[in-house]
N, CA and C atoms as a LAMMPS dump frame, in Angstrom:
ITEM: TIMESTEP
0
ITEM: NUMBER OF ATOMS
285
ITEM: BOX BOUNDS ff ff ff
-5.0000000000000000e+02 5.0000000000000000e+02
-5.0000000000000000e+02 5.0000000000000000e+02
-5.0000000000000000e+02 5.0000000000000000e+02
ITEM: ATOMS id mol type element x y z
1 1 1 N -329.985 -34.573 -237.419
2 1 2 C -329.399 -33.261 -237.278
3 1 3 C -328.676 -33.171 -235.948
4 2 1 N -327.469 -32.69 -235.963
5 2 2 C -326.693 -32.534 -234.749
6 2 3 C -326.402 -31.063 -234.528
7 3 1 N -326.422 -30.664 -233.279
8 3 2 C -325.975 -29.325 -232.921
9 3 3 C -325.387 -29.38 -231.531
10 4 1 N -324.461 -28.539 -231.254
11 4 2 C -323.785 -28.536 -229.965
12 4 3 C -324.705 -27.987 -228.882
13 5 1 N -324.6 -28.558 -227.684
14 5 2 C -325.41 -28.082 -226.558
15 5 3 C -324.6 -27.209 -225.605
16 6 1 N -323.361 -26.961 -225.912
17 6 2 C -322.522 -26.236 -224.967
18 6 3 C -323.04 -24.835 -224.691
19 7 1 N -323.698 -24.209 -225.644
20 7 2 C -324.195 -22.853 -225.435
21 7 3 C -325.623 -22.835 -224.899
22 8 1 N -326.335 -23.959 -224.942
23 8 2 C -327.734 -24.003 -224.549
24 8 3 C -327.89 -24.175 -223.043
25 9 1 N -327.214 -25.123 -222.465
26 9 2 C -327.319 -25.398 -221.034
27 9 3 C -325.975 -25.907 -220.564
28 10 1 N -325.422 -25.257 -219.59
29 10 2 C -324.177 -25.759 -219.036
30 10 3 C -324.172 -25.538 -217.538
31 11 1 N -323.344 -26.282 -216.829
32 11 2 C -323.325 -26.186 -215.375
33 11 3 C -323.028 -24.784 -214.848
34 12 1 N -322.263 -23.99 -215.588
35 12 2 C -321.979 -22.632 -215.12
36 12 3 C -323.239 -21.781 -215.081
37 13 1 N -324.107 -21.942 -216.07
38 13 2 C -325.367 -21.206 -216.079
39 13 3 C -326.293 -21.701 -214.965
40 14 1 N -326.366 -23.009 -214.792
41 14 2 C -327.211 -23.582 -213.741
42 14 3 C -326.719 -23.139 -212.372
43 15 1 N -325.411 -23.032 -212.204
44 15 2 C -324.848 -22.681 -210.892
45 15 3 C -325.165 -21.246 -210.477
46 16 1 N -325.693 -20.44 -211.376
47 16 2 C -326.135 -19.1 -210.992
48 16 3 C -327.4 -19.171 -210.142
49 17 1 N -328.094 -20.311 -210.216
50 17 2 C -329.364 -20.465 -209.513
51 17 3 C -329.341 -21.552 -208.448
52 18 1 N -328.465 -22.539 -208.616
53 18 2 C -328.365 -23.673 -207.698
54 18 3 C -326.902 -24.027 -207.491
55 19 1 N -326.556 -24.593 -206.332
56 19 2 C -325.182 -25.077 -206.182
57 19 3 C -324.939 -26.292 -207.084
58 20 1 N -323.865 -26.251 -207.848
59 20 2 C -323.533 -27.33 -208.783
60 20 3 C -322.104 -27.78 -208.508
61 21 1 N -321.92 -29.09 -208.365
62 21 2 C -320.591 -29.676 -208.24
63 21 3 C -320.322 -30.426 -209.534
64 22 1 N -319.243 -30.083 -210.223
65 22 2 C -318.926 -30.7 -211.505
66 22 3 C -317.744 -31.64 -211.329
67 23 1 N -317.974 -32.907 -211.597
68 23 2 C -316.96 -33.943 -211.423
69 23 3 C -316.439 -34.423 -212.768
70 24 1 N -315.239 -34.962 -212.758
71 24 2 C -314.675 -35.602 -213.948
72 24 3 C -313.836 -34.677 -214.79
73 25 1 N -313.639 -35.078 -216.043
74 25 2 C -312.758 -34.352 -216.959
75 25 3 C -313.137 -32.894 -217.134
76 26 1 N -314.417 -32.599 -217.15
77 26 2 C -314.873 -31.232 -217.393
78 26 3 C -315.031 -30.422 -216.115
79 27 1 N -314.845 -31.045 -214.986
80 27 2 C -315.106 -30.369 -213.729
81 27 3 C -313.87 -30.071 -212.921
82 28 1 N -314.092 -29.419 -211.813
83 28 2 C -312.989 -29.069 -210.927
84 28 3 C -312.779 -30.122 -209.84
85 29 1 N -313.665 -31.103 -209.75
86 29 2 C -313.562 -32.158 -208.743
87 29 3 C -313.266 -33.495 -209.408
88 30 1 N -312.345 -34.267 -208.831
89 30 2 C -312.064 -35.576 -209.419
90 30 3 C -313.229 -36.523 -209.179
91 31 1 N -313.52 -37.327 -210.164
92 31 2 C -314.59 -38.305 -210.038
93 31 3 C -314.096 -39.46 -209.171
94 32 1 N -314.821 -39.777 -208.098
95 32 2 C -314.36 -40.875 -207.234
96 32 3 C -314.461 -42.217 -207.956
97 33 1 N -313.487 -43.058 -207.764
98 33 2 C -313.487 -44.372 -208.402
99 33 3 C -312.729 -44.362 -209.705
100 34 1 N -312.632 -45.54 -210.298
101 34 2 C -311.847 -45.678 -211.53
102 34 3 C -312.709 -45.83 -212.775
103 35 1 N -314.032 -45.823 -212.618
104 35 2 C -314.914 -45.967 -213.776
105 35 3 C -316.136 -45.066 -213.592
106 36 1 N -316.899 -44.9 -214.652
107 36 2 C -318.125 -44.11 -214.573
108 36 3 C -319.085 -44.733 -213.566
109 37 1 N -319.173 -46.046 -213.553
110 37 2 C -320.035 -46.745 -212.606
111 37 3 C -319.619 -46.435 -211.176
112 38 1 N -318.33 -46.575 -210.874
113 38 2 C -317.825 -46.288 -209.526
114 38 3 C -318.134 -44.85 -209.119
115 39 1 N -317.946 -43.937 -210.047
116 39 2 C -318.195 -42.528 -209.786
117 39 3 C -319.665 -42.293 -209.435
118 40 1 N -320.568 -42.836 -210.247
119 40 2 C -322.002 -42.642 -210.019
120 40 3 C -322.456 -43.263 -208.708
121 41 1 N -321.975 -44.456 -208.394
122 41 2 C -322.355 -45.119 -207.142
123 41 3 C -321.865 -44.303 -205.953
124 42 1 N -320.635 -43.809 -206.025
125 42 2 C -320.084 -43.003 -204.934
126 42 3 C -320.855 -41.695 -204.744
127 43 1 N -321.143 -41.005 -205.842
128 43 2 C -321.881 -39.746 -205.754
129 43 3 C -323.31 -39.986 -205.27
130 44 1 N -323.898 -41.102 -205.663
131 44 2 C -325.244 -41.456 -205.227
132 44 3 C -325.291 -41.614 -203.705
133 45 1 N -324.241 -42.175 -203.134
134 45 2 C -324.164 -42.38 -201.681
135 45 3 C -323.925 -41.08 -200.912
136 46 1 N -323.459 -40.055 -201.605
137 46 2 C -323.169 -38.775 -200.934
138 46 3 C -324.416 -37.92 -200.703
139 47 1 N -325.54 -38.356 -201.207
140 47 2 C -326.787 -37.649 -200.933
141 47 3 C -327.194 -36.595 -201.944
142 48 1 N -326.632 -36.633 -203.13
143 48 2 C -327.077 -35.699 -204.16
144 48 3 C -328.505 -36.055 -204.575
145 49 1 N -329.309 -35.049 -204.857
146 49 2 C -330.686 -35.274 -205.271
147 49 3 C -330.831 -35.385 -206.785
148 50 1 N -329.986 -34.679 -207.52
149 50 2 C -330.095 -34.62 -208.984
150 50 3 C -328.743 -34.851 -209.625
151 51 1 N -328.79 -35.345 -210.856
152 51 2 C -327.589 -35.456 -211.677
153 51 3 C -327.927 -34.874 -213.048
154 52 1 N -327.131 -33.91 -213.485
155 52 2 C -327.332 -33.33 -214.814
156 52 3 C -326.677 -34.24 -215.842
157 53 1 N -327.453 -34.669 -216.817
158 53 2 C -326.933 -35.485 -217.914
159 53 3 C -327.085 -34.643 -219.168
160 54 1 N -325.986 -34.061 -219.608
161 54 2 C -326.013 -33.154 -220.754
162 54 3 C -325.409 -33.857 -221.958
163 55 1 N -326.222 -34.07 -222.963
164 55 2 C -325.733 -34.7 -224.177
165 55 3 C -324.814 -33.728 -224.911
166 56 1 N -323.791 -34.254 -225.548
167 56 2 C -322.847 -33.394 -226.274
168 56 3 C -323.466 -32.807 -227.529
169 57 1 N -324.379 -33.531 -228.125
170 57 2 C -325.032 -33.083 -229.361
171 57 3 C -326.522 -33.353 -229.259
172 58 1 N -327.307 -32.518 -229.913
173 58 2 C -328.747 -32.744 -229.981
174 58 3 C -329.037 -33.657 -231.159
175 59 1 N -329.219 -34.92 -230.893
176 59 2 C -329.512 -35.897 -231.926
177 59 3 C -330.837 -36.572 -231.583
178 60 1 N -331.701 -36.69 -232.572
179 60 2 C -333.045 -37.196 -232.341
180 60 3 C -333.067 -38.638 -231.837
181 61 1 N -332.124 -39.456 -232.261
182 61 2 C -332.164 -40.876 -231.905
183 61 3 C -330.921 -41.324 -231.134
184 62 1 N -330.345 -40.452 -230.357
185 62 2 C -329.126 -40.819 -229.638
186 62 3 C -329.243 -40.451 -228.172
187 63 1 N -328.953 -41.411 -227.323
188 63 2 C -328.833 -41.178 -225.893
189 63 3 C -327.46 -41.69 -225.479
190 64 1 N -326.731 -40.887 -224.748
191 64 2 C -325.356 -41.242 -224.424
192 64 3 C -325.277 -42.354 -223.388
193 65 1 N -324.135 -42.956 -223.325
194 65 2 C -323.847 -43.977 -222.32
195 65 3 C -323.999 -43.396 -220.925
196 66 1 N -323.66 -42.117 -220.758
197 66 2 C -323.762 -41.482 -219.441
198 66 3 C -325.2 -41.515 -218.918
199 67 1 N -326.174 -41.303 -219.788
200 67 2 C -327.571 -41.356 -219.358
201 67 3 C -327.929 -42.755 -218.877
202 68 1 N -327.586 -43.772 -219.675
203 68 2 C -327.926 -45.148 -219.29
204 68 3 C -327.206 -45.561 -218.017
205 69 1 N -325.963 -45.155 -217.864
206 69 2 C -325.225 -45.48 -216.643
207 69 3 C -325.85 -44.779 -215.431
208 70 1 N -326.276 -43.526 -215.602
209 70 2 C -326.925 -42.803 -214.499
210 70 3 C -328.224 -43.497 -214.108
211 71 1 N -329.008 -43.917 -215.079
212 71 2 C -330.259 -44.608 -214.784
213 71 3 C -330.015 -45.945 -214.084
214 72 1 N -328.918 -46.581 -214.435
215 72 2 C -328.618 -47.902 -213.889
216 72 3 C -327.988 -47.845 -212.496
217 73 1 N -327.128 -46.866 -212.24
218 73 2 C -326.323 -46.877 -211.013
219 73 3 C -326.646 -45.764 -210.017
220 74 1 N -327.263 -44.696 -210.444
221 74 2 C -327.585 -43.589 -209.539
222 74 3 C -329.022 -43.76 -209.057
223 75 1 N -329.225 -44.664 -208.131
224 75 2 C -330.568 -45.064 -207.702
225 75 3 C -331.303 -43.982 -206.918
226 76 1 N -330.589 -43.091 -206.256
227 76 2 C -331.229 -42.077 -205.407
228 76 3 C -331.199 -40.68 -206
229 77 1 N -330.624 -40.54 -207.196
230 77 2 C -330.558 -39.238 -207.85
231 77 3 C -331.517 -39.217 -209.038
232 78 1 N -332.167 -38.089 -209.225
233 78 2 C -333.058 -37.906 -210.366
234 78 3 C -332.24 -37.339 -211.518
235 79 1 N -332.178 -38.04 -212.655
236 79 2 C -331.431 -37.484 -213.785
237 79 3 C -332.204 -36.342 -214.44
238 80 1 N -331.536 -35.225 -214.6
239 80 2 C -332.077 -34.093 -215.347
240 80 3 C -331.376 -34.154 -216.695
241 81 1 N -332.141 -34.466 -217.735
242 81 2 C -331.567 -34.78 -219.034
243 81 3 C -331.852 -33.669 -220.026
244 82 1 N -330.835 -33.325 -220.798
245 82 2 C -331.015 -32.385 -221.887
246 82 3 C -330.377 -32.973 -223.123
247 83 1 N -331.194 -33.269 -224.11
248 83 2 C -330.709 -33.844 -225.354
249 83 3 C -331.775 -33.711 -226.421
250 84 1 N -331.577 -34.338 -227.563
251 84 2 C -332.491 -34.194 -228.676
252 84 3 C -333.562 -35.263 -228.78
253 85 1 N -333.532 -36.252 -227.9
254 85 2 C -334.47 -37.363 -227.949
255 85 3 C -335.797 -36.948 -227.32
256 86 1 N -336.898 -37.474 -227.836
257 86 2 C -338.213 -37.27 -227.226
258 86 3 C -338.309 -38.236 -226.044
259 87 1 N -338.121 -37.737 -224.834
260 87 2 C -338.091 -38.562 -223.637
261 87 3 C -339.481 -38.893 -223.109
262 88 1 N -340.53 -38.399 -223.755
263 88 2 C -341.878 -38.646 -223.263
264 88 3 C -342.457 -39.981 -223.727
265 89 1 N -341.776 -40.675 -224.621
266 89 2 C -342.265 -41.946 -225.138
267 89 3 C -342.367 -43.001 -224.048
268 90 1 N -343.177 -44.002 -224.298
269 90 2 C -343.4 -45.045 -223.3
270 90 3 C -342.457 -46.232 -223.47
271 91 1 N -341.711 -46.276 -224.527
272 91 2 C -340.817 -47.406 -224.746
273 91 3 C -339.495 -47.14 -224.032
274 92 1 N -339.077 -48.101 -223.245
275 92 2 C -337.818 -47.971 -222.516
276 92 3 C -336.985 -49.197 -222.826
277 93 1 N -335.745 -48.975 -223.141
278 93 2 C -334.803 -50.061 -223.394
279 93 3 C -334.081 -50.37 -222.104
280 94 1 N -334.203 -51.563 -221.606
281 94 2 C -333.513 -51.964 -220.387
282 94 3 C -332.228 -52.69 -220.77
283 95 1 N -331.144 -52.297 -220.164
284 95 2 C -329.856 -52.933 -220.45
285 95 3 C -329.554 -54.01 -219.44
């Protein structure tokens, strides 16, 4: 089952409570670097504590590339994930 997450959680709603910087195509700030990896590494070095990883759809068995890239390259940021997967499981796929 898929459903859109745009109305459930978005950076504009979060920014009412915390400062949020939105980078890339959907944001007002250009993503540093020429790839998602470059962007995440650069933002990680800037001292951000958290990265919001918002899945486009709530799917039970789908995790986006953005989540895996954040886990792989954003070593100092805690990913805050919103999606349809049960993230409490003990099985982790390492890429």
